[in-house]
C-alpha positions in Angstrom: -0.2 -0.1 -0.1 1.0 3.6 -0.6 0.7 6.1 2.2 3.0 8.0 4.9 5.3 7.8 7.7 3.7 10.4 10.1 6.1 11.5 13.0 5.5 14.1 15.7 8.1 15.6 17.8 6.9 16.7 21.2 8.6 17.5 24.6 8.5 14.5 26.8 6.5 16.4 29.6 4.2 18.3 27.2 0.6 17.9 28.0 -2.7 18.4 26.4 -6.0 18.2 28.2 -4.1 17.1 31.4 -2.5 14.2 29.6 1.1 13.6 28.2 0.9 14.8 24.8 2.5 11.7 23.5 -0.1 9.5 25.2 -2.9 11.7 23.9 -1.5 11.6 20.4 -1.5 7.7 20.5 -4.9 7.5 22.1 -6.4 9.7 19.5 -4.8 7.8 16.7 -6.2 4.5 18.0 -9.5 6.3 18.4 -9.3 7.2 14.7 -8.9 3.6 13.6 -5.0 3.9 12.8 -3.5 0.5 12.9 -0.7 1.4 15.1 1.7 3.9 16.7 4.6 4.1 18.6 6.4 6.6 21.0 10.2 6.7 21.4 12.3 8.8 23.8 15.3 10.5 22.4 18.7 10.1 23.7 19.8 13.6 22.8 18.9 16.3 20.1 18.3 20.1 19.5 15.5 22.0 18.1 15.0 25.3 16.7 16.7 26.9 19.6 20.0 25.1 19.0 20.1 24.0 22.5 21.5 20.5 22.8 20.1 18.1 25.4 21.3 14.9 26.3 20.1 12.2 28.5 22.2 12.3 31.6 21.3 11.6 35.3 21.3 15.3 36.1 19.4 16.3 33.0 16.1 18.2 33.9 13.2 16.0 33.2 11.0 16.7 30.5 13.9 18.4 28.4 14.2 15.7 25.7 11.8 14.8 22.8 9.5 11.9 22.3 8.9 11.0 18.6 5.4 9.7 18.0 5.1 7.9 14.8 2.5 6.2 12.5 2.5 4.5 9.2 -0.9 5.9 7.7 -2.7 5.9 4.5 -3.4 9.4 2.8 -7.0 9.3 4.6 -5.6 8.6 7.9 -2.9 11.1 7.8 -5.5 13.7 7.0 -7.8 12.8 9.8 -5.0 12.9 12.3 -3.4 16.2 11.1 -7.1 17.7 11.1 -7.8 16.6 14.6 -4.6 18.1 15.8 -5.3 21.4 14.0 -8.9 21.3 15.4 -7.4 20.8 19.1 -5.1 23.9 18.4 -2.1 21.9 19.6 1.1 23.4 18.2 3.5 20.3 17.0 6.2 19.9 14.6 5.7 17.0 12.2 7.0 15.2 9.3 5.1 13.3 6.8 7.3 11.1 4.5 5.9 8.9 1.4 5.9 5.3 2.5 5.1 1.9 1.0 3.8 -0.6 3.5 2.2 -4.0 3.8 2.4 -7.4 5.7 4.8 -10.0 4.4 3.2 -13.4 4.7 -0.3 -12.2 5.9 -2.7 -14.5 7.7 -6.4 -14.5 7.0 -7.2 -12.0 10.0 -5.0 -9.2 8.5 -6.8 -6.6 6.3 -6.1 -7.0 2.6 -3.3 -4.9 1.0 -2.3 -4.1 -2.3 0.3 -6.3 -4.2 3.9 -5.1 -4.0 5.3 -3.7 -7.2 
């Protein structure tokens, strides 16, 4: 299938509606019917302010980034991005073309297009 790799970058302590933002994103995607999503905590990184943050014992909690990612169809990507816009959550994201499917599917898997 053709779709997109959709990744959001959030601060690990960022919240929306009293929930951690990365948890909220995963929950909302699940409610939209997106097949799966994952959240990964960064080891180190910098953003638009060019301040390097690293995972050390003395690092202030919440200073690092969590990457929240999904492999989605165009329709699913639009639904998810529209939801974030409607909630007025300010987020940096990346949307990258992706080909995806299941190798050796079983009968319980949803149908997918044949690979090229």
